[in-house]
N, C-alpha and C positions, 0 to 999 in steps of 0.2 A: 272719292276714290283716292289712293295715296300717290305720291309722285311716280311720275313715268320714269322706267329705266330708258338708260340709252337705247337707241335701236340698233339692231344688228347691222346695219349698214354703216352706221357711225363706228362700230367697233371692228367691222371688218377694214375699215379703212387703215386701221391701227396694225393690222394681224401680220405677223412676219413669216408664219408657216405658209407653206405652199396650200393654196385653197382649190380644189377640184369640184368640178360639178359632175352630180351626179344625175343622168338621164339626159334625153333630148327631146326635142318636140316645142309644142307652144310655149309650156312653163319654163324650158330652159332658155329659149329665146327671151322672154321677159327678164329673166333673172339675169342673163348676159347684158342685155340693154342697161338694166338698173345697176349692174357694177361698172359698165362702162361711164354712166353719168355721176358715179361716186369717184370714178376713178381706182378702182378695185381691180387688181390683177387677179385673173383666172390662170391656174396652171395649166388645166387641161381639161378634158372630159372623160368621163368612163359610164359605161352601162353594165347592166347583168348579162351574164355569161351569153344568154340567148339572142342578145341584141346588138353586139359588139360587131361581127360580119365585115370586119376591113373596111370602114367607112369613116367618113369624115361629116364633123358636125360645127358649122360656123368657122371653118379653115381650121379646127383642132381634130386630129385622129382620135377616132372613139376608141378606148382601151378597157379592159377588163380591171377590176377592182386588183386582183392578184398583178397584174403589170404596174398598178401604181403602187401598191406594196412593195414591188421590188425597186421601185424607183425612189421612192419616199421615207420607206419603212412603215411606223407607225403613227408619225408625228406629223399628221396633216389635218387640214379641214374639208369636210365635206358640206357642199350645199345640195341638200334634195331637189330635186327638178319636177317630180312627178306626185301625183296622188294614187291613192290605191285603198280598196277596203278588204283587201284579201288577207286572212290571218296569217298565211306562210309568208306574205311578202311583208308584213308589217313585223313579222319575226325577226327577218333578215334586217329589218331597218332598226329595230331594238338592238340586235348584235353589232350593227355598224355604231350605233350610238355608243354602245360599251367600249369600244375600243378605239374610235376616233372623236374628234370635237364635230359631231355633225349639227348642223343650223339648216332649218327648213324654212326659207324665204316664202313668205305668203303675199304673192303678186296679183294685183286684181285680176278675176278672171272675166270679168265683163265691163272694165272701165272705172275709172276713179283715179285719185291721188294714190300714191306708195302711202301705206300706214306706217309712217315713222314717227321717230319723236316730235318734229315738227307739225305733223299732222294731228296727233293727238294732243299737244299742248293747244292748237289752234281750234280744236272742238271739244276741248274739255266740259263746257257747260252741256253741250247736247250729248255726251256720252254719259255724264252724270245724270241728266235727266232722264235718260231711257234706262239706264240703271236702276232708277228709283222706282220704275212701273213694276218691276217684277217682285212678286210676292212670298216667296221663299228664299232662304238662304243660300240652297243650293243654285237656284238661277242667279242670284246675284255674284257667288263664287265663281260660276261659270263665265259669266260675262267679264269679272276680272281678269279670268284665265284667257279669255277671246284677246283681250286688249293685250295682255302679256304676251301670248303667243305671237300676235302679229308684229310686237315690238322685236323681240327677241328669236323667234324661231326655234324654241327650246321644246323638245317632246314632253318634259314634264307638266307642261300646261295642258295637254289633252288627254288626260289619261279617264276624265268621267265621261262615260258613254252609257247609252243603254238602247236597246233594239226601238224600233218606232214602234211595233205592236205592245213592248212594256209600257211604253208611255201612253199610248192610246187606252189601254187596259186601266193604268191609275189614275191618269188626269182626268178620263172622260167615263169612268165608272156610273153605269146607272143612266147614263144620258140616252134620252129618246131621239134615236137617229134614223129619220126615215130615207131622207135625201142626202147623199155625200156626193161631193165634188172632188175629183183627182185632178189637179191640174198640172199637168206634166206626169202623164200616167205611165210612160215609157212603156214596159212590156207587161204591166199588170201586177208587179210585184207589191206596190204598195196598196192597191186595190184589194190583192188578196188578203193584205194585213188589217185593211179597214174592215172587210166581210167577217175576218176571223174573230175579231174584238169588239166591233161596234155595232155588227148585226143589222146593217141597213136594209132598207126596203129596196134601195136602187142605188148605183154609183154612177154618173155622169163622169166617164174617165175621158180626159181631152188630151189627146196626143197629136202633136204634128208632124213629128218625123214618120214618114212612110213606110220605113225598114222595120220601125218598132210597132206601128199599127198593126201589123199582120199577126204579129205574136200576141199582142193586145187583144185583138179580135177572137183569137184561139183560144185566148184564156176564157174570154166572155161567153163563148159556147160552153165551154166544160164547167162554168161556175153555175152552181144550182142552189146555191143559198140566198142569193139576192140577184136581182137584174144588173147586170153590167152592161151598159151603154156607151160604146165608143165612139168617139167624135172626133172627127179628123178636120183640126183647125189648131191655130195660133193664138192662145189667150191673150189679149191686147187690151188697148184704151178705146179702140175704135172698131168698128167693122168694117172690113175692106180686104185688101191683100197686103203682104210683108214680104220680105225677102228673107229666106230660110236657110241655114246651114243642115243639109238633109245627111247627117253621116251615120245614122244607126246606133248611135252612142247617147249616153246621158249628157254629153256636152254638145247636142245638137242644139241650136239656138236661133232667134231670129236675128242676129247681126252680122251673120256672115263671117265670125272671127277667124275661121281658118282656112287656110289657102289648100288643103287637103280635103276639102269636103266641096260637095256639089251644090251649087246655090240654086234654089227653086223659089217659085212666088205660089204661096199658099193663103186661103183664106184666113182673116182673123176675125175674131169675134170677143165681144167684151163678156163679162159675167151678167151684165144686165141683160143681154141677148141671151143668153144661154138660158137662165132661171127666171126669162119673163114670167111664164106662166107655171112654175116649179119653186115652191119654197124649199131651200137649203137649210139643213142643221148643222152640217160641218163642210168645211172647204180647204183643201189641202193645195198648198202652190210651191211648187219647186220648178219655176219655169225659166231657169238659165237667164238671170238678170233682168228678167221682164216683172217681177213682183210689183213695183212701185206702180208700172203703168196699167198692171191689172188689177189692182185695187183703184186707182181711178176710173178704170172701167167697170166697176162693180159697186160704186158707192150706193146706188139705189139700192140694190137686193140686199148689200150688207147692212144698211141702215132699218130695211125693211125686215128681214129675216132675224138678225142678230144671232149669224152662227157662230160655234165654236170654230177656229182656225188653227191651223199648222202653218207657219210660213217660213220659208228659208231666208236667213240673215247673212250669208256669206259671200253672194256672186260679186255683189260690187262693195266698194271701200266705205260707202255712207250707209250701207245697207244695217249695219250693225244698231246705228241710233235712229237711222231716218225712219226705215219700216215700223219699230217700235211705237215710236211719235206719231206716226202715220195712222197704224190701226188704231190707237188710243183714240183718235178724234172721230173716228169710225164707230167704236165700241168701247164707250167710257165706264161701262160697269163689268166687262170682263175681268177674269185674273188672269194675270200675264205669268208664263213660266218659260224658262229655256232650258232646253234638253238637244242632245246630240247623240248621232249613232257614231259606231267604232268607224275610223276613217283616218287616213294622214294624208295632208296635213288637217287642219281645223276647218272641214268641209261639213256639209251636213248638220250646221246648227240653224235650229229651227226655233223660232217663237210658238209658242201655244197659248192661245186667247182662248179661256175657257169660258163659255156661258154661265152665269150663275144659276 
């Protein structure tokens, strides 16, 4: 890996232009906390037109972009504080980047240090080791882009994307998938793509959020190409119960991170328990920061079945290097690839471990 560029936080400490935060919510809270830590002055907060509503956020009046331009003209810095996969919103973000200096700070979703230049330098050996595990140039370039994006927040590093079903079809072409596991099944969107491309006999679709489970169950009823078996549980490293943020969104998780979500107690289950009597050929894990725990609770069946896997690498700061090294210890002969779907910021970054 080349020398790491200065982190966006270091650059923002030297910035003389007004710095405006675009968005409110958990991400904006974390960005403001980080800015305070570095002594970075935020001029104010603005939101998309439908979210202004004459309100305040962290003591700042929430303005519209038009109001910010009236005050500052065109020469100001924008810190994007939310994520999206909606093409029309991404188009607005691209337009904003073309007119202003747009920076997208990536703060940890579910814990870990800030990925700044000090973090990168302190974990260089582990990052280089993880990068070396990927077997094609596209994956290694995407890994480098992930590091550069976390350090700089520049949109140009997140342009390489493809849909989940395209990746499935290209990397697992010809694979004999009898049973698949969809860990973090949401409302069945990924299960549908797995059915489209891999043609399994059955999919164990594990979803913890009760709001999502109803729609997942409705999809399972309508799907005729394979059996979809909804499982209402939190995938974890032990069987028992865990506290869970029940929000009906993709951000629902087992750490209770949002003060706006209802905390409930839900049953937890390991992959070893789920698959005790059922061999698995493919396992997808997008479990909101619990990926390492789920791998720990699935060591026996992963070593037994040697499944191909698709595991998210973006929820925690260490995931980018820690999870590839962890999965390599479980699947030493698999081929590793890195792919991601379209979204801003650099979420939905996925390690694909493909059975030879």
